[in-house]
N, C-alpha and C positions, 0 to 999 in steps of 0.2 A: 560567513557570518560567524561571529564569535557569540556563543550562548550566553556568556556572562551579562547578568543583569536583564536579560530579554525575557519576553512572555511568550510561551507556547501552548498552544491548544492541541490535544491529541484525541482523536476519535478512536473507538476501540481500545481505550486506554486501560481497561480492567484486568486485562491478561495478555499473555503472549508477547508479540512484538511491542504492542502499545505501552504495556507496563515496563518492559525493558527500556524503551525510549523514554519514559518519564524519569526512571531511576537515573539513566546516563545524563539526561539534561540537567537534572537537580544536582548531580555531581559536578558538572560543567559550570554551574553557577548562575542557572536560570533562577530569576527573581519571581516568576510566577509560572505555574503549571496548571492548566485545566484539564481534567480528565473527564471525557465524555464517553458514555458507554449505555447501552440498555441495560446492563448488568449494574445498577446504582450502587448496590452494596459493595460489590467489587471495585467499582470507581472510587467510592468514598474511602475504601482501605488504602487504595494507592495514593489518593490524594492527601490522605493524612500522612503517609510515608514520606511525601515529597513536599509537603507544607503547601499543598495547592488546594484547589476546589473541585468538587465533582458535579457534573450537570448530566442528568438522565437525557439521553439523546438517541432517537431514531434516525440515522443518517438516511434512510430513505424518504424521508419527509422534510422538504426544504424548510418549512416553518420551525422544525426543531434546530435546523442548522442556523437560521437566522437568530433564534433565541439564544442559542449557544453563543454566537459572537457577541451578542447584547449582553449577555452576563459575563463574558470574559473581559469585555472593555469596561463594563461597569465596576468590576471588582479590581482589575489591574491598570485600566487607562488605555491600552492598547494591546495589539496582537502584533508580534514580530515573526512569529513562526507557526504556520497552521500547517497541523500534520493530518492529512486525511489517510487514516491508517486502517480503518474499518472496512471489512471484506468478507466475502463468503466463497466457499468452495462450491462446485457445482458437479457434482457425480452424476453421470449420465446412468439411466436404467439399463441401457445395453451399450456398453463401451465399444461395441463393434458394429454400431450403426449410429451413423452420424446425426440424425435427427430423431433420436429416440427421446430426447427430454421434452417436456410439456412446454407450452407456452408460457405458463405460469411461472416456471423454473427460469426460462430465458428472461422474463420481464424481470424477476426478483434479481437475478444477476445484474441486469442492466441498471436497476435502480440503485443497488448497493456499490457495484463495482465500477459504476461509470457516472452516473448522474450525482452521486454524493460528492464526488470531486468537483462536479459544476455548482453545485449547490453552496459548498463550502467556499469556492473561489467568489462566487456571487456575494455571499454575506461579508467576507472580509477585504476584497480587493479595494473597495473605496477608501476604507480607513488606512489601508497600507499606502495606497498612493498618496493620501492626504498627508501622512506622516514621513514621506520621502523614500519609502521603500519596505520591503518584507520578503518573507521566504515561504514556499510551500515545499513541504516534503509529502509526497505520495507513495504510499506503500502499494506497489503493484506486484509484479511477479516476473519471474524470468519467462513464464508462459506469454507475457505481453510482447516480449522481445522475439522469441522462438516459437513454440507452440506446446500443447500439452494432449498427447493421444489419449483417446478416450474421454476428454473433456472439453467438447468443441465450444460449448457456451462459456466455459471459464476462459479458455485461450481467447476467444473473440472479445469478451468484454474487458479482458485485460489488455488486448491491443488497441482497443478503444480508449481506454485509459491513458495509454502511453500517447496515443494521438491528441488527446485534450491537454495533457501536460506539455507537449511540445508547443501546442498553440499558446498556452498561457505564458510559456517561457519566451517565445517569439514576440508575441503581441505587446507584452508589458516589460520587455527588458530596458527599453529607454527610460522606464519610470522606476528602475532600480528594484523591480521584482525578480527573484530568482527561484528556481525550480529544481528540486532534486527528485528523481524516480528511484525508489529502492525496490531492487528486483532479485530477490533470493531464489533459490530453488527451494528444497525441502528444508523446513524449519520445524523444530520441535514445539509445536503449538497445537491446540484443539482443532485449527483449521486443517492441518495435516490428515486428520482422521477422515475428512471428507473428500479426500483428494485420491485420484488414481495413482498406480505404482510408478510410473517411469521417472518422476522428477527426483527421486531419492537416490539416483544412481551415482551421483557425485558426492553423497553424504549427507546426513541431516545435522545441521548445525543448531545451535542455541539461539534463542531470541537475543541474548546478551552480544553474541557475535553480530548479529545483524543491526543492533543498535550502535555498535562500535563502528561499523561500516558507515552507518547513516551519518553519524556525528562527524567523521572524518570527511565525507563528501559535502556536508554543509559547510564545514570550515574551509574546504578548498573550493566552494561554490561550483561543484561539477554536476552536470545533469545526470549522469548515471552512477548509481551506487550498487555495485555487484558484490554482495557477500560471498558468492561462489565465483571466483575468479575465472573459472573455465568458461562461464557464460559468454566472456568476450571473444574466446576462441571461436565458440559455437556460432556467434553472431557473424564473425568474419567469414566463416565456412558458408553460411547461408547466403550472405551477399556475394561472395565470389562466384558461387555456382549453385544457383537456387535448384536446379533440377537434382544435382547431386545430393543436395541437402535433403529435399523431399524424398528421395529413394532411402537415404539414411534413416529418416524419422519413420518411414513405413516399415523399415526393418526392425527398428525399436518397438514399434507398435506390436509387429508379428510376435517378438519375443515376450511382450508383455501378455499377448493373448495366449500363447502357448503356456505361458505360466499360470494363467488363470484356469486353463483346461486341465492342468496337472494337479491342481489343488483339490 
């Protein structure tokens, strides 16, 4: 998809990756950008910068995403690109015990990291199909392709998000619906502060670098956008020898645990 003259909706658009996406889409010639966020003041500031509109949105509420789609279409007439970008990190109370997180934390992660993608698709798919096609960009994580030692809830919900994105891409491909999953490792955003330490081993990149990777993937209509290219190598190792990969991840977890004990 060429972003010129297209309309994009971005959840979690007030800061971090969402803000960088908005700026990059504006540079690419998008004619309409809708910034959705719980931080309405931040969303308004980004919207003013890119000539768009801001809509206060809690992505864990399906009614909010339905209203977001309605306002976007009311203002710009259509939605070409739906960016389900909002997400939360899930730091376990005890990173060395896999079920230490509360049910409430698991449920919150499920609502925001998984169901928000479902709600967004439910809200905008009918219009996209009617107009002859559309695009979804789902900000997920390399944790959804690999894992995240110390954050089983985060890794699990991100795996589920990948599963839904695959289903979306497969089910509606014949209707000219395309999907990209954006799967970085560590990114210099507020979300990183809530994560555990192993995902930064390959370096922390900027939101702008992530946005550039996303734009490239959208332009080429590729399913995977990997701002950290090493992730592809790790995926291949995982599928080539799952047991060896599990052992390697366990060693990585052990190193992280030793580092925590040394602090």
